[in-house]
C-alpha positions as a Markdown table, in Angstrom:
| # | Residue | x | y | z |
|---|---|---|---|---|
| 1 | Met | -52.2 | -11.2 | -40.3 |
| 2 | Ile | -50.4 | -14.6 | -40.6 |
| 3 | Leu | -51.1 | -17.3 | -38.0 |
| 4 | Thr | -49.0 | -20.4 | -37.8 |
| 5 | Phe | -50.3 | -23.6 | -36.1 |
| 6 | Ile | -47.9 | -26.2 | -34.8 |
| 7 | Met | -48.7 | -29.8 | -33.7 |
| 8 | Ala | -45.9 | -30.6 | -31.3 |
| 9 | Ser | -44.2 | -34.0 | -31.5 |
| 10 | Met | -43.0 | -35.9 | -28.4 |
| 11 | Asn | -39.3 | -35.2 | -29.2 |
| 12 | Asp | -37.1 | -33.5 | -31.7 |
| 13 | Ser | -36.5 | -36.7 | -33.7 |
| 14 | Lys | -38.3 | -37.4 | -37.0 |
| 15 | Lys | -38.2 | -41.1 | -36.3 |
| 16 | Tyr | -41.8 | -41.0 | -35.2 |
| 17 | Ile | -44.2 | -43.9 | -34.4 |
| 18 | Lys | -46.2 | -44.5 | -37.6 |
| 19 | Thr | -49.4 | -45.5 | -35.9 |
| 20 | Trp | -49.5 | -42.2 | -34.0 |
| 21 | Gln | -49.4 | -40.2 | -37.3 |
| 22 | Met | -53.1 | -39.2 | -37.6 |
| 23 | Glu | -54.7 | -36.0 | -38.7 |
| 24 | Pro | -54.8 | -33.5 | -35.7 |
| 25 | Ile | -58.5 | -32.6 | -35.9 |
| 26 | Gly | -58.2 | -30.0 | -33.1 |
| 27 | Ile | -56.0 | -27.8 | -35.1 |
| 28 | Ala | -58.2 | -28.2 | -38.2 |
| 29 | Gln | -61.1 | -27.2 | -36.0 |
| 30 | Ala | -59.3 | -24.0 | -34.9 |
| 31 | Ala | -58.4 | -23.2 | -38.5 |
| 32 | Ala | -62.1 | -23.5 | -39.4 |
| 33 | Leu | -62.9 | -20.9 | -36.7 |
| 34 | Thr | -60.3 | -18.5 | -38.0 |
| 35 | Pro | -61.6 | -15.7 | -40.3 |
| 36 | Glu | -60.7 | -15.7 | -44.0 |
| 37 | Asp | -58.6 | -12.5 | -43.8 |
| 38 | Val | -56.1 | -14.4 | -41.7 |
| 39 | Thr | -53.5 | -16.4 | -43.6 |
| 40 | Ile | -52.9 | -19.8 | -42.0 |
| 41 | Lys | -49.8 | -21.9 | -42.0 |
| 42 | Phe | -49.5 | -25.3 | -40.4 |
| 43 | Tyr | -46.5 | -27.5 | -39.4 |
| 44 | Asp | -46.9 | -31.0 | -38.0 |
| 45 | Asp | -43.7 | -31.6 | -36.0 |
| 46 | Arg | -44.4 | -35.3 | -36.1 |
| 47 | Val | -44.1 | -35.6 | -39.9 |
| 48 | Glu | -42.1 | -32.6 | -41.1 |
| 49 | Ser | -39.5 | -30.0 | -40.1 |
| 50 | Ile | -40.7 | -26.7 | -38.7 |
| 51 | Asp | -39.5 | -23.5 | -40.5 |
| 52 | Tyr | -38.7 | -21.3 | -37.5 |
| 53 | Asn | -37.9 | -18.4 | -39.9 |
| 54 | Thr | -41.3 | -18.5 | -41.6 |
| 55 | Asp | -43.0 | -15.2 | -42.1 |
| 56 | Thr | -45.7 | -15.2 | -39.4 |
| 57 | Asp | -47.2 | -12.8 | -36.8 |
| 58 | Tyr | -48.3 | -15.4 | -34.2 |
| 59 | Val | -47.8 | -19.1 | -33.4 |
| 60 | Val | -50.3 | -21.4 | -31.8 |
| 61 | Ile | -49.0 | -24.7 | -30.5 |
| 62 | Ser | -51.2 | -27.7 | -29.6 |
| 63 | Val | -49.7 | -29.4 | -26.5 |
| 64 | Glu | -50.3 | -32.7 | -24.8 |
| 65 | Thr | -48.4 | -33.8 | -21.7 |
| 66 | Tyr | -46.1 | -36.1 | -23.6 |
| 67 | Ser | -45.2 | -33.3 | -26.0 |
| 68 | Ala | -45.0 | -30.5 | -23.4 |
| 69 | Gln | -41.2 | -30.4 | -23.2 |
| 70 | Arg | -40.9 | -30.3 | -27.0 |
| 71 | Ala | -43.6 | -27.6 | -27.2 |
| 72 | Tyr | -41.7 | -25.4 | -24.8 |
| 73 | Asp | -38.5 | -25.8 | -26.8 |
| 74 | Ile | -40.4 | -24.9 | -30.0 |
| 75 | Thr | -41.8 | -21.8 | -28.2 |
| 76 | Lys | -38.3 | -20.7 | -27.3 |
| 77 | Glu | -37.1 | -20.9 | -30.9 |
| 78 | Phe | -40.0 | -18.7 | -32.1 |
| 79 | Gln | -39.6 | -16.3 | -29.3 |
| 80 | Lys | -35.9 | -15.9 | -30.1 |
| 81 | Arg | -37.2 | -14.6 | -33.5 |
| 82 | Gly | -39.5 | -12.1 | -31.9 |
| 83 | Lys | -42.7 | -14.1 | -32.4 |
| 84 | Lys | -45.6 | -14.3 | -29.9 |
| 85 | Val | -46.7 | -17.9 | -29.0 |
| 86 | Leu | -50.0 | -19.1 | -27.6 |
| 87 | Leu | -50.1 | -22.7 | -26.1 |
| 88 | Ala | -53.4 | -24.6 | -26.2 |
| 89 | Gly | -54.6 | -28.1 | -25.5 |
| 90 | Phe | -54.8 | -30.6 | -22.7 |
| 91 | His | -51.6 | -29.8 | -20.9 |
| 92 | Pro | -51.8 | -26.0 | -20.8 |
| 93 | Thr | -55.4 | -26.4 | -19.5 |
| 94 | Leu | -54.5 | -28.9 | -16.8 |
| 95 | Met | -51.1 | -27.4 | -15.9 |
| 96 | Ser | -51.8 | -23.7 | -16.6 |
| 97 | Asp | -49.5 | -22.5 | -13.8 |
| 98 | Glu | -46.6 | -24.3 | -15.5 |
| 99 | Ala | -47.4 | -23.5 | -19.1 |
| 100 | Ile | -47.8 | -19.8 | -18.6 |
| 101 | Asn | -44.1 | -19.6 | -17.6 |
| 102 | Tyr | -43.1 | -20.7 | -21.1 |
| 103 | Ala | -45.4 | -18.9 | -23.4 |
| 104 | Asp | -46.7 | -15.4 | -24.2 |
| 105 | Ser | -50.3 | -16.6 | -23.8 |
| 106 | Ile | -52.2 | -19.8 | -23.0 |
| 107 | Leu | -55.7 | -21.0 | -23.8 |
| 108 | Ile | -57.4 | -22.8 | -20.8 |
| 109 | Gly | -60.2 | -25.0 | -22.1 |
| 110 | Gln | -61.8 | -25.4 | -25.5 |
| 111 | Ala | -61.3 | -22.9 | -28.3 |
| 112 | Glu | -64.8 | -22.4 | -29.8 |
| 113 | Asn | -66.1 | -19.8 | -27.2 |
| 114 | Val | -63.0 | -17.6 | -27.1 |
| 115 | Trp | -61.3 | -17.9 | -30.5 |
| 116 | Asp | -62.9 | -14.8 | -31.9 |
| 117 | Glu | -61.6 | -12.8 | -29.0 |
| 118 | Ile | -58.1 | -14.3 | -29.4 |
| 119 | Ile | -58.0 | -13.4 | -33.1 |
| 120 | Arg | -59.3 | -9.8 | -32.4 |
| 121 | Asp | -56.6 | -9.4 | -29.7 |
| 122 | Met | -53.9 | -10.7 | -32.1 |
| 123 | Lys | -54.9 | -8.2 | -34.8 |
| 124 | Lys | -54.7 | -5.4 | -32.2 |
| 125 | Gly | -51.4 | -6.6 | -30.9 |
| 126 | Glu | -52.9 | -7.0 | -27.4 |
| 127 | Leu | -52.7 | -10.7 | -26.7 |
| 128 | Lys | -53.7 | -11.5 | -23.1 |
| 129 | Lys | -51.7 | -13.8 | -20.9 |
| 130 | Thr | -54.6 | -16.2 | -20.5 |
| 131 | Tyr | -57.9 | -17.0 | -22.1 |
| 132 | His | -60.5 | -19.1 | -20.3 |
| 133 | Ser | -63.3 | -21.1 | -21.7 |
| 134 | Asp | -65.2 | -22.9 | -19.0 |
| 135 | Ala | -68.6 | -23.0 | -20.7 |
| 136 | Gln | -69.7 | -25.9 | -22.8 |
| 137 | Val | -69.3 | -25.3 | -26.5 |
| 138 | Asp | -71.7 | -25.5 | -29.5 |
| 139 | Leu | -70.1 | -27.7 | -32.2 |
| 140 | Ser | -72.9 | -27.3 | -34.8 |
| 141 | Gly | -72.0 | -26.0 | -38.2 |
| 142 | Ile | -68.2 | -26.2 | -37.7 |
| 143 | Tyr | -66.3 | -28.4 | -40.2 |
| 144 | Pro | -62.5 | -28.9 | -39.8 |
| 145 | Arg | -60.3 | -27.3 | -42.5 |
| 146 | Arg | -58.8 | -30.4 | -43.9 |
| 147 | Asp | -56.9 | -28.5 | -46.6 |
| 148 | Ile | -54.2 | -27.8 | -44.1 |
| 149 | Phe | -53.4 | -31.6 | -44.1 |
| 150 | His | -52.5 | -31.7 | -47.8 |
| 151 | Gly | -49.1 | -33.2 | -48.5 |
| 152 | Lys | -48.5 | -34.5 | -45.1 |
| 153 | Asp | -47.8 | -38.2 | -44.3 |
| 154 | Tyr | -50.8 | -39.4 | -42.3 |
| 155 | Met | -52.4 | -42.8 | -42.0 |
| 156 | Pro | -55.0 | -43.5 | -44.7 |
| 157 | Val | -58.1 | -43.0 | -42.5 |
| 158 | Thr | -60.4 | -40.0 | -42.2 |
| 159 | Leu | -60.9 | -38.8 | -38.6 |
| 160 | Ile | -64.4 | -37.4 | -37.8 |
| 161 | Glu | -65.5 | -35.9 | -34.5 |
| 162 | Asn | -69.0 | -37.2 | -33.7 |
| 163 | Ser | -68.9 | -36.2 | -30.0 |
| 164 | Arg | -66.3 | -34.5 | -27.7 |
| 165 | Gly | -65.5 | -35.5 | -24.2 |
| 166 | Cys | -66.7 | -38.3 | -22.0 |
| 167 | Lys | -69.4 | -38.7 | -19.3 |
| 168 | Phe | -67.3 | -41.0 | -17.2 |
| 169 | Asn | -64.8 | -40.0 | -14.6 |
| 170 | Cys | -62.0 | -42.5 | -14.8 |
| 171 | Gln | -59.4 | -41.8 | -12.2 |
| 172 | Phe | -56.5 | -42.0 | -14.7 |
| 173 | Cys | -58.0 | -40.1 | -17.6 |
| 174 | Ser | -56.9 | -36.6 | -18.6 |
| 175 | Ile | -59.9 | -36.4 | -21.0 |
| 176 | Ala | -62.3 | -36.7 | -18.1 |
| 177 | Ala | -60.3 | -34.0 | -16.2 |
| 178 | Phe | -60.2 | -31.7 | -19.2 |
| 179 | His | -64.0 | -32.0 | -20.0 |
| 180 | Lys | -65.1 | -32.4 | -16.4 |
| 181 | Ser | -67.0 | -35.6 | -17.3 |
| 182 | His | -69.1 | -33.9 | -19.9 |
| 183 | Cys | -69.9 | -34.9 | -23.5 |
| 184 | Thr | -70.9 | -32.6 | -26.3 |
| 185 | Tyr | -72.6 | -34.0 | -29.4 |
| 186 | Arg | -72.5 | -32.6 | -32.9 |
| 187 | Pro | -75.7 | -32.7 | -35.0 |
| 188 | Val | -76.0 | -36.0 | -36.8 |
| 189 | Asp | -76.5 | -34.1 | -40.1 |
| 190 | Asp | -73.1 | -32.4 | -39.6 |
| 191 | Val | -71.4 | -35.7 | -39.0 |
| 192 | Leu | -73.0 | -37.3 | -42.1 |
| 193 | Tyr | -72.0 | -34.3 | -44.2 |
| 194 | Glu | -68.3 | -35.0 | -43.2 |
| 195 | Val | -68.8 | -38.7 | -44.0 |
| 196 | Lys | -70.0 | -37.8 | -47.4 |
| 197 | Gln | -67.0 | -35.6 | -48.0 |
| 198 | Ala | -64.4 | -38.0 | -46.6 |
| 199 | Lys | -61.3 | -38.5 | -48.6 |
| 200 | His | -60.9 | -42.1 | -47.2 |
| 201 | Lys | -63.7 | -44.6 | -47.0 |
| 202 | Thr | -62.4 | -45.9 | -43.7 |
| 203 | Ile | -63.7 | -43.5 | -41.0 |
| 204 | Phe | -62.3 | -43.2 | -37.5 |
| 205 | Phe | -64.9 | -41.6 | -35.3 |
| 206 | Ile | -62.7 | -40.1 | -32.6 |
| 207 | Asp | -65.3 | -40.2 | -29.9 |
| 208 | Asp | -64.0 | -41.4 | -26.5 |
| 209 | Asn | -67.2 | -43.5 | -26.3 |
| 210 | Ile | -69.4 | -43.5 | -29.4 |
| 211 | Ser | -72.3 | -45.1 | -27.5 |
| 212 | Ser | -72.3 | -42.7 | -24.6 |
| 213 | Asp | -75.8 | -41.7 | -25.7 |
| 214 | Val | -77.1 | -45.0 | -26.9 |
| 215 | Asn | -80.2 | -43.7 | -28.6 |
| 216 | Arg | -78.3 | -41.1 | -30.5 |
| 217 | Ala | -75.7 | -43.7 | -31.4 |
| 218 | Lys | -78.5 | -45.9 | -32.9 |
| 219 | Glu | -79.8 | -43.0 | -34.9 |
| 220 | Leu | -76.4 | -42.3 | -36.3 |
| 221 | Phe | -75.8 | -45.9 | -37.2 |
| 222 | Lys | -79.2 | -46.2 | -38.9 |
| 223 | Arg | -78.4 | -43.1 | -41.0 |
| 224 | Leu | -74.9 | -44.3 | -41.9 |
| 225 | Ile | -76.2 | -47.5 | -43.5 |
| 226 | Pro | -76.7 | -46.0 | -47.0 |
| 227 | Tyr | -73.2 | -44.6 | -47.1 |
| 228 | Lys | -71.6 | -48.1 | -47.3 |
| 229 | Ile | -68.5 | -47.0 | -45.4 |
| 230 | Lys | -66.2 | -48.9 | -43.0 |
| 231 | Trp | -65.7 | -47.2 | -39.6 |
| 232 | Ile | -63.9 | -47.7 | -36.4 |
| 233 | Ser | -64.2 | -46.0 | -33.0 |
| 234 | Gln | -63.9 | -46.3 | -29.2 |
| 235 | Ile | -66.7 | -47.7 | -27.2 |
| 236 | Ala | -67.4 | -48.6 | -23.5 |
| 237 | Thr | -68.8 | -52.0 | -22.4 |
| 238 | Thr | -71.9 | -50.4 | -20.9 |
| 239 | His | -74.3 | -51.0 | -23.9 |
| 240 | Leu | -72.5 | -53.9 | -25.7 |
| 241 | Glu | -75.1 | -56.4 | -24.7 |
| 242 | Asp | -77.8 | -54.4 | -26.5 |
| 243 | Glu | -78.6 | -56.6 | -29.5 |
| 244 | Glu | -80.2 | -53.8 | -31.5 |
| 245 | Leu | -77.1 | -51.6 | -31.0 |
| 246 | Ile | -74.7 | -54.3 | -32.2 |
| 247 | Asn | -76.9 | -55.2 | -35.2 |
| 248 | Leu | -76.9 | -51.5 | -36.2 |
| 249 | Met | -73.1 | -51.3 | -35.8 |
| 250 | Glu | -72.6 | -54.2 | -38.2 |
| 251 | Lys | -75.2 | -52.9 | -40.8 |
| 252 | Ser | -73.6 | -49.4 | -40.7 |
| 253 | Gly | -70.2 | -50.7 | -41.6 |
| 254 | Cys | -68.5 | -51.0 | -38.2 |
| 255 | Leu | -65.1 | -52.7 | -38.9 |
| 256 | Gly | -63.8 | -52.7 | -35.4 |
| 257 | Val | -63.9 | -51.0 | -32.0 |
| 258 | Leu | -61.4 | -50.2 | -29.3 |
| 259 | Ile | -62.5 | -51.2 | -25.8 |
| 260 | Gly | -60.8 | -50.3 | -22.6 |
| 261 | Phe | -61.1 | -53.5 | -20.6 |
| 262 | Glu | -58.3 | -52.2 | -18.4 |
| 263 | Ser | -58.4 | -55.0 | -15.7 |
| 264 | Phe | -60.1 | -58.1 | -14.5 |
| 265 | Asn | -59.5 | -57.1 | -10.9 |
| 266 | Ser | -62.7 | -55.6 | -9.3 |
| 267 | Asp | -60.7 | -53.7 | -6.7 |
| 268 | Asn | -58.6 | -52.2 | -9.5 |
| 269 | Leu | -61.7 | -51.2 | -11.5 |
| 270 | Lys | -63.2 | -49.5 | -8.4 |
| 271 | Gln | -60.0 | -47.5 | -7.9 |
| 272 | Met | -60.2 | -46.4 | -11.6 |
| 273 | Asn | -63.8 | -45.3 | -11.1 |
| 274 | Lys | -64.6 | -47.8 | -13.8 |
| 275 | Ser | -66.8 | -50.3 | -11.9 |
| 276 | Trp | -69.2 | -50.7 | -14.8 |
| 277 | Asn | -66.5 | -53.0 | -16.3 |
| 278 | Thr | -67.4 | -56.2 | -14.4 |
| 279 | Gly | -64.7 | -58.6 | -15.4 |
| 280 | Ile | -64.0 | -61.6 | -17.6 |
| 281 | Asp | -67.4 | -63.2 | -17.9 |
| 282 | Lys | -69.0 | -60.0 | -19.2 |
| 283 | Tyr | -66.0 | -59.2 | -21.4 |
| 284 | Glu | -66.2 | -62.7 | -23.0 |
| 285 | Arg | -69.9 | -62.4 | -23.7 |
| 286 | Ile | -69.4 | -59.1 | -25.4 |
| 287 | Leu | -66.4 | -60.3 | -27.5 |
| 288 | Lys | -68.3 | -63.4 | -28.6 |
| 289 | Lys | -71.3 | -61.2 | -29.7 |
| 290 | Leu | -69.1 | -58.7 | -31.5 |
| 291 | Thr | -67.2 | -61.5 | -33.3 |
| 292 | Glu | -70.5 | -63.1 | -34.4 |
| 293 | His | -71.3 | -59.7 | -36.0 |
| 294 | Asn | -67.9 | -59.5 | -37.8 |
| 295 | Ile | -66.7 | -56.7 | -35.6 |
| 296 | Phe | -63.0 | -56.8 | -34.7 |
| 297 | Val | -61.9 | -55.7 | -31.2 |
| 298 | Tyr | -58.8 | -53.8 | -30.1 |
| 299 | Gly | -58.5 | -54.4 | -26.4 |
| 300 | Thr | -56.5 | -52.1 | -24.0 |
| 301 | Phe | -55.3 | -53.1 | -20.6 |
| 302 | Ile | -53.6 | -51.2 | -17.8 |
| 303 | Phe | -51.1 | -52.7 | -15.4 |
| 304 | Gly | -49.6 | -51.3 | -12.2 |
| 305 | Tyr | -52.6 | -50.9 | -9.9 |
| 306 | Asp | -52.0 | -52.3 | -6.4 |
| 307 | Gly | -53.8 | -55.5 | -7.2 |
| 308 | Asp | -51.5 | -56.4 | -10.1 |
| 309 | Thr | -48.7 | -59.0 | -10.0 |
| 310 | Glu | -46.8 | -60.9 | -12.6 |
| 311 | Glu | -49.6 | -63.4 | -12.8 |
| 312 | Thr | -51.9 | -60.6 | -14.0 |
| 313 | Phe | -50.0 | -60.4 | -17.3 |
| 314 | Lys | -50.3 | -64.1 | -17.9 |
| 315 | Thr | -54.1 | -64.0 | -17.3 |
| 316 | Thr | -54.5 | -61.1 | -19.6 |
| 317 | Leu | -52.4 | -62.6 | -22.4 |
| 318 | Asp | -54.5 | -65.8 | -22.2 |
| 319 | Phe | -57.7 | -63.8 | -22.4 |
| 320 | Ala | -56.4 | -61.8 | -25.4 |
| 321 | Leu | -55.4 | -64.9 | -27.3 |
| 322 | Arg | -58.5 | -66.9 | -26.3 |
| 323 | Asn | -60.8 | -64.2 | -27.5 |
| 324 | Asn | -58.8 | -63.4 | -30.7 |
| 325 | Leu | -58.3 | -59.7 | -30.2 |
| 326 | Ile | -57.2 | -58.2 | -33.4 |
| 327 | Leu | -54.8 | -55.8 | -31.5 |
| 328 | Ala | -54.0 | -55.3 | -27.9 |
| 329 | Ala | -52.3 | -52.7 | -25.7 |
| 330 | Phe | -50.5 | -53.8 | -22.6 |
| 331 | Asn | -49.9 | -50.4 | -21.0 |
| 332 | His | -48.4 | -49.5 | -17.6 |
| 333 | Leu | -50.3 | -47.1 | -15.5 |
| 334 | Met | -49.4 | -43.5 | -16.3 |
| 335 | Pro | -50.3 | -40.7 | -13.8 |
| 336 | Phe | -51.1 | -37.6 | -15.9 |
| 337 | Pro | -51.0 | -34.2 | -14.2 |
| 338 | Gly | -54.4 | -32.8 | -13.4 |
| 339 | Thr | -56.0 | -36.2 | -12.9 |
| 340 | Pro | -57.1 | -37.7 | -9.5 |
| 341 | Leu | -54.6 | -40.5 | -10.1 |
| 342 | Tyr | -51.7 | -38.1 | -10.2 |
| 343 | Asn | -52.7 | -36.5 | -6.9 |
| 344 | Lys | -53.2 | -39.9 | -5.3 |
| 345 | Leu | -49.7 | -41.1 | -6.3 |
| 346 | Ala | -48.0 | -37.9 | -5.4 |
| 347 | Asp | -45.9 | -39.5 | -2.6 |
| 348 | Arg | -44.9 | -42.4 | -4.8 |
| 349 | Met | -43.6 | -40.5 | -7.8 |
| 350 | Leu | -40.1 | -41.2 | -9.0 |
| 351 | Tyr | -39.8 | -37.9 | -10.9 |
| 352 | Asp | -40.7 | -34.4 | -10.2 |
| 353 | Lys | -42.7 | -33.5 | -13.3 |
| 354 | Trp | -41.8 | -36.6 | -15.4 |
| 355 | Trp | -42.8 | -34.9 | -18.6 |
| 356 | Leu | -40.0 | -32.4 | -18.2 |
| 357 | Asp | -37.3 | -34.8 | -16.9 |
| 358 | Glu | -34.6 | -35.5 | -19.5 |
| 359 | Asn | -34.1 | -38.9 | -18.0 |
| 360 | Cys | -37.7 | -40.1 | -18.6 |
| 361 | Ser | -38.7 | -41.9 | -21.7 |
| 362 | Phe | -42.1 | -43.0 | -23.0 |
| 363 | Ala | -41.9 | -46.6 | -21.7 |
| 364 | Asp | -40.7 | -45.6 | -18.2 |
| 365 | Val | -42.9 | -46.2 | -15.2 |
| 366 | Val | -42.8 | -42.9 | -13.3 |
| 367 | Tyr | -44.1 | -44.1 | -9.8 |
| 368 | Lys | -43.5 | -46.9 | -7.3 |
| 369 | Pro | -45.9 | -49.8 | -7.9 |
| 370 | Lys | -46.9 | -51.9 | -5.0 |
| 371 | Asn | -46.0 | -55.5 | -6.0 |
| 372 | Leu | -43.4 | -54.9 | -8.7 |
| 373 | Thr | -40.5 | -52.6 | -9.2 |
| 374 | Ala | -41.0 | -49.8 | -11.8 |
| 375 | Glu | -38.4 | -51.4 | -14.0 |
| 376 | Arg | -40.0 | -54.8 | -13.8 |
| 377 | Leu | -43.5 | -53.4 | -14.6 |
| 378 | Ser | -42.1 | -51.6 | -17.7 |
| 379 | Glu | -40.3 | -54.8 | -18.8 |
| 380 | Leu | -43.4 | -57.0 | -18.4 |
| 381 | Cys | -45.5 | -54.6 | -20.5 |
| 382 | Tyr | -42.9 | -54.9 | -23.3 |
| 383 | Val | -42.4 | -58.7 | -23.0 |
| 384 | Tyr | -46.2 | -59.4 | -23.1 |
| 385 | Lys | -46.8 | -57.0 | -26.0 |
| 386 | Lys | -44.1 | -58.9 | -27.9 |
| 387 | Lys | -45.7 | -62.2 | -27.0 |
| 388 | Phe | -49.1 | -61.0 | -28.2 |
| 389 | Tyr | -47.7 | -59.8 | -31.6 |
| 390 | Ser | -45.5 | -62.9 | -32.1 |
| 391 | Phe | -46.0 | -64.9 | -35.3 |
| 392 | Pro | -47.6 | -67.9 | -33.5 |
| 393 | Ser | -50.0 | -65.5 | -31.8 |
| 394 | Met | -50.9 | -63.8 | -35.1 |
| 395 | Met | -51.6 | -67.1 | -36.8 |
| 396 | Lys | -53.7 | -68.4 | -33.9 |
| 397 | Arg | -55.8 | -65.2 | -33.9 |
| 398 | Ala | -56.1 | -65.0 | -37.6 |
| 399 | Trp | -57.6 | -68.5 | -37.6 |
| 400 | Gly | -59.9 | -67.6 | -34.8 |
| 401 | Leu | -61.0 | -64.5 | -36.7 |
| 402 | Arg | -61.3 | -66.2 | -40.1 |
| 403 | Lys | -65.1 | -65.6 | -40.4 |
| 404 | Cys | -64.5 | -61.9 | -39.7 |
| 405 | Leu | -61.6 | -61.7 | -42.1 |
| 406 | Leu | -63.5 | -63.4 | -44.9 |
| 407 | Ser | -66.4 | -61.1 | -44.3 |
| 408 | His | -64.1 | -58.1 | -44.6 |
| 409 | Trp | -61.9 | -59.4 | -47.4 |
| 410 | Thr | -59.8 | -56.3 | -47.5 |
| 411 | Met | -58.7 | -57.0 | -43.9 |
| 412 | Met | -56.9 | -60.2 | -44.9 |
| 413 | Leu | -53.7 | -58.5 | -45.6 |
| 414 | Asp | -54.4 | -55.6 | -43.2 |
| 415 | Phe | -54.6 | -58.0 | -40.2 |
| 416 | Phe | -51.0 | -59.0 | -40.7 |
| 417 | Lys | -49.9 | -55.5 | -41.8 |
| 418 | Tyr | -51.2 | -53.8 | -38.6 |
| 419 | Asn | -50.0 | -56.6 | -36.3 |
| 420 | Ile | -46.5 | -56.4 | -37.8 |
| 421 | Met | -46.6 | -52.6 | -37.6 |
| 422 | Ser | -47.7 | -52.8 | -34.0 |
| 423 | Asp | -44.9 | -55.2 | -33.2 |
| 424 | Ile | -42.3 | -52.9 | -34.7 |
| 425 | Asp | -43.9 | -49.9 | -32.8 |
| 426 | Thr | -43.7 | -51.9 | -29.6 |
| 427 | Thr | -39.9 | -52.0 | -30.0 |
| 428 | Lys | -39.7 | -48.3 | -31.1 |
| 429 | Arg | -41.7 | -47.1 | -28.1 |
| 430 | Arg | -39.3 | -48.7 | -25.7 |
| 431 | Gly | -36.9 | -45.9 | -24.8 |
| 432 | Phe | -38.6 | -43.4 | -27.0 |
| 433 | Ala | -37.4 | -40.1 | -25.7 |
| 434 | Ile | -39.6 | -37.3 | -24.3 |
| 435 | Gly | -38.4 | -33.8 | -25.3 |
| 436 | Lys | -35.0 | -34.5 | -26.9 |
| 437 | Glu | -33.7 | -37.6 | -28.6 |
| 438 | Lys | -31.0 | -39.2 | -26.5 |
């Protein structure tokens, strides 16, 4: 049997956003679960053309909400050629009633508990319409098949899954909705095995919150020290005043972390179910401490909650510059289907299923904000991103981060490289089409 995996892009253009081109670990994980007597092919629609006439028995497509329209189009092309298609990922799980109308089969939930059944059914030619995996999974002893990535143009960083899911229940987050606010941890020995085998010595631990179990995080960081790697990850603010944790992060090679600050408005944070973020004073204490330990911070912010005005953007930019964030995201609020936020904003939506609307692009605000028009909110996100990545801003932040940059000497050029790349990406993302290039 021949099985072809597809990572769907956001649209049918090959002018993709470079900073999004990272290894799709989920597909490599499914490939690792697939028995050796099955021949595997893999096309990443973001970096290469799909051969629709390839010799294959089945096709499995990984689908996110932004890539749903494109995934459905890919499905049609394979079905025209008589191939059976199974859709998997966040979107088919959270929008199963929709996805099932486009595919021969869908996987609802995570693959590990049902993949053997799916492969058996494929071999018998008896693929079911739906496969459900509601139970938590055991991730021990499973190592992604990275050989499927060979020859593809990904960013030079090795992605490693240390944990999957998130314990929090942020209102806007599709990860929380998918994993039902649960986090599954891999054995530390398994993680270290992958670190040892890593192609690149910069590791991106793809955890949604690498310190969600703070004691386990400390164990991992202690055991990482001898490997002398550089690593980055995402982390919540909850434990970032723990001196021992931050010391271990530095000693283990932490280059930088992404922190979702989101907002300075306490009412906004309560609406997000993110009330553990307590505003500017705590944020600045955390940033000062991380900078003292030579750890860069990529800060993300969300605009468009009911407490936000134009002044919110100015306050946020001042904060980002004052605290020398290495990178920053000024994102408008995006209601993803299957989340509490989407249901809450149902009567304020500007599109019926924005992810399938040919008039909707990546930068569009898809609902009616309270204090700004949708068009103005989108414009302000763009304008303030450009201000943050302007040359004067880069020079100011580079000077403020000079101790960190000198500590990580290889980052001297990378600082400007990734800021310039992010500035270019900011322009490309504006009007970036969903589904089909306009």
